[in-house]
C-alpha positions as CSV (number, residue, x, y, z in Angstrom):
1,M,30.9,-64.9,99.7
2,P,32.2,-68.3,98.5
3,F,29.6,-70.9,97.5
4,D,30.3,-74.6,97.2
5,D,28.4,-77.7,96.3
6,A,27.2,-76.1,93.0
7,D,26.1,-79.6,91.8
8,R,23.3,-79.6,94.4
9,L,21.6,-76.9,92.5
10,G,20.9,-79.1,89.5
11,P,22.8,-80.2,86.3
12,K,24.0,-76.6,85.6
13,G,24.1,-75.2,89.1
14,H,27.5,-73.6,88.6
15,V,25.9,-71.3,86.0
16,Y,23.7,-69.9,88.8
17,V,26.4,-69.9,91.5
18,E,28.7,-67.4,89.8
19,P,26.1,-64.7,89.2
20,V,24.9,-65.0,92.8
21,R,28.4,-64.6,94.1
22,D,29.1,-61.7,91.8
23,Q,26.0,-59.7,92.5
24,W,26.7,-59.5,96.3
25,R,29.7,-57.3,95.5
26,A,29.6,-53.5,95.1
27,P,29.6,-52.4,91.4
28,L,33.3,-51.4,91.3
29,E,34.2,-54.8,92.8
30,R,32.3,-56.9,90.1
31,G,34.4,-58.4,87.4
32,S,31.9,-57.4,84.7
33,A,31.7,-53.8,85.9
34,R,35.5,-53.4,86.1
35,R,35.8,-54.9,82.6
36,A,33.1,-52.6,81.2
37,I,34.7,-49.5,82.8
38,L,38.2,-50.4,81.5
39,T,36.8,-51.1,78.0
40,A,35.0,-47.8,77.9
41,F,38.1,-45.9,79.1
42,L,40.2,-47.7,76.5
43,G,37.6,-46.8,73.8
44,V,37.7,-43.1,74.8
45,A,41.5,-43.1,74.8
46,L,41.7,-44.7,71.4
47,I,39.3,-42.1,70.0
48,V,41.2,-39.2,71.5
49,F,44.5,-40.5,70.2
50,G,43.0,-41.2,66.8
51,V,41.5,-37.7,66.5
52,A,44.7,-36.1,67.8
53,G,46.7,-37.8,65.1
54,A,44.2,-37.3,62.3
55,F,46.4,-34.7,60.6
56,V,49.5,-37.0,60.7
57,A,48.5,-40.4,59.6
58,N,44.9,-40.5,58.4
59,G,44.7,-44.3,57.9
60,E,46.0,-45.2,61.3
61,S,43.8,-42.6,63.0
62,V,40.7,-43.9,61.4
63,F,41.7,-47.4,62.5
64,L,42.1,-46.2,66.1
65,V,38.8,-44.3,66.1
66,A,37.0,-47.3,64.8
67,I,38.4,-49.6,67.4
68,G,37.6,-47.0,70.1
69,A,34.0,-46.7,68.9
70,L,33.6,-50.4,68.9
71,A,34.9,-50.7,72.5
72,L,32.5,-48.0,73.6
73,V,29.6,-49.7,71.9
74,T,30.3,-53.0,73.6
75,A,30.8,-51.4,77.1
76,V,27.7,-49.3,77.2
77,P,25.2,-52.2,77.6
78,E,27.2,-53.5,80.6
79,L,27.5,-50.0,82.2
80,R,23.8,-49.0,81.7
81,P,22.4,-51.4,84.4
82,L,24.9,-50.0,86.9
83,R,23.6,-46.5,86.6
84,P,20.9,-46.8,89.2
85,E,23.3,-48.1,91.8
86,F,25.8,-45.3,91.2
87,E,23.0,-42.7,91.4
88,E,21.7,-44.2,94.7
89,A,25.3,-44.2,96.0
90,R,25.6,-40.5,95.2
91,R,22.2,-39.8,96.8
92,I,22.4,-42.1,99.9
93,G,25.7,-44.0,100.1
94,W,27.0,-47.5,99.6
95,V,25.4,-50.5,101.2
96,E,27.5,-53.6,101.9
97,P,25.3,-56.8,102.3
98,A,26.5,-60.1,103.8
99,L,25.2,-63.5,104.8
100,D,27.0,-65.0,107.8
101,D,27.2,-68.4,106.2
102,T,28.2,-69.5,102.7
103,H,24.6,-70.4,102.0
104,V,21.1,-70.6,103.6
105,S,19.7,-74.0,104.5
106,I,16.0,-74.6,104.9
107,G,15.0,-74.8,108.5
108,E,18.3,-73.5,109.8
109,P,18.9,-69.9,111.2
110,A,20.7,-67.5,108.9
111,I,21.9,-64.0,109.6
112,F,21.7,-61.2,107.1
113,R,23.8,-58.1,107.7
114,A,23.9,-54.7,106.0
115,V,26.2,-51.7,106.5
116,L,25.3,-48.4,105.0
117,H,28.1,-45.9,104.5
118,A,26.2,-42.7,104.5
119,R,27.3,-40.1,102.0
120,R,25.3,-37.3,103.7
121,T,23.1,-36.8,106.8
122,L,20.0,-39.0,106.7
123,S,17.0,-39.6,108.9
124,L,16.2,-43.3,108.8
125,Q,12.5,-44.1,109.5
126,N,12.1,-47.7,108.7
127,A,13.9,-50.8,107.5
128,A,12.3,-53.9,105.9
129,V,13.8,-57.3,104.8
130,V,11.9,-59.8,102.6
131,T,13.0,-63.2,101.3
132,E,11.3,-64.6,98.2
133,A,11.4,-67.7,96.0
134,R,10.2,-67.4,92.4
135,Q,9.8,-70.0,89.6
136,Y,11.6,-69.3,86.3
137,S,11.1,-70.8,82.9
138,G,14.5,-70.3,81.2
139,S,15.2,-66.6,82.0
140,K,11.5,-65.6,82.2
141,P,10.1,-65.1,85.7
142,G,7.0,-67.0,86.7
143,D,5.0,-67.5,89.9
144,V,6.2,-66.4,93.3
145,L,6.4,-69.6,95.4
146,V,7.3,-68.1,98.8
147,T,7.3,-64.6,100.3
148,Q,8.6,-64.2,103.8
149,P,9.0,-60.8,105.6
150,V,11.7,-60.9,108.1
151,P,11.1,-59.0,111.4
152,V,13.5,-56.1,111.8
153,S,14.2,-54.4,115.1
154,L,15.2,-51.0,113.8
155,T,18.3,-49.5,115.3
156,G,19.5,-46.0,114.6
157,G,17.6,-43.0,113.4
158,A,19.7,-40.0,112.5
159,I,22.8,-41.0,110.4
160,R,25.4,-38.4,109.9
161,A,27.4,-38.0,106.8
162,G,30.5,-40.3,106.8
163,E,29.0,-42.5,109.6
164,D,28.1,-46.2,109.2
165,W,24.6,-47.6,109.9
166,R,24.7,-51.3,110.8
167,Q,21.8,-53.8,110.9
168,S,21.6,-57.5,111.3
169,V,18.5,-59.8,111.2
170,T,18.2,-63.5,111.9
171,F,15.7,-65.5,109.8
172,R,14.7,-69.1,109.2
173,L,13.1,-70.4,106.0
174,P,10.1,-72.7,106.6
175,S,10.5,-76.4,106.1
176,S,8.0,-76.4,103.2
177,A,10.1,-73.9,101.2
178,P,11.7,-75.2,98.0
179,P,15.5,-75.1,97.7
180,S,17.3,-73.3,94.9
181,Y,17.4,-75.1,91.6
182,Y,18.8,-74.4,88.2
183,D,18.9,-76.2,84.9
184,S,18.6,-75.2,81.3
185,V,14.8,-75.4,81.3
186,S,13.5,-74.2,84.7
187,S,14.8,-72.9,88.0
188,V,13.8,-71.8,91.5
189,R,15.6,-68.6,92.4
190,W,15.7,-67.0,95.8
191,T,16.2,-63.4,96.6
192,I,16.6,-61.2,99.7
193,T,15.4,-57.6,99.6
194,L,16.4,-54.7,101.8
195,E,14.3,-51.6,101.8
196,L,15.2,-48.4,103.7
197,T,12.9,-45.5,104.2
198,F,14.4,-42.1,104.9
199,A,12.7,-38.8,105.7
200,N,12.2,-36.6,102.7
201,E,13.6,-39.2,100.4
202,P,12.1,-41.9,98.1
203,P,12.6,-45.4,99.5
204,W,15.9,-47.1,98.9
205,R,15.5,-50.7,97.8
206,R,18.0,-53.4,96.7
207,T,17.5,-57.1,95.9
208,W,20.3,-59.7,96.0
209,P,20.1,-63.4,94.8
210,M,20.4,-66.0,97.5
211,L,21.3,-69.7,97.4
212,V,19.0,-71.9,99.5
213,F,20.0,-75.5,100.1
214,P,17.9,-78.5,101.3
215,A,17.7,-79.0,105.1
216,D,19.9,-82.1,104.9
217,V,22.9,-80.1,103.6
218,V,25.6,-79.8,106.4
């Protein structure tokens, strides 16, 4: 989802725009995830080659193993946050979210869509969507400014393995809601959360960042 007019989010709005755009992608599509996976693969390969050549050239082997270990150490912190998503994908399937417009404007209708690619047969009982604005001080979350549940007319029920479940909801943020804002001191960050409840399964929940612009943005 491309986002423009980053300057409207404050002096350093572009710093916020890029993470928002990246987090709407599936893990394997994210630049940071791909980089971490490739780095980890390279690290393992260097360690294997280093150990395999340990009896031929000890100095070079130690050098390769050291570089491989360093690569693994740097990749693990980026891979660790992805683990819950991969575990959920194995348990439920992949969810592809989308907003029909490049951003959400206060007072204007917006459409949120989600597609679940079921990995196995599921019995969907409920779906809930909630938008929320929260004040941040630096990177520290503060007070919740707005919480707005979005009415969902549930479609579906039984979802067979390999099938797609699709849902779209239209919502409108109130005129009193604050727009997204970001600078080096404070920020207002919007999110949209989808929660799915299945029979005999713990709830599936995912939250994505969302850019919200003032009502006068065309």
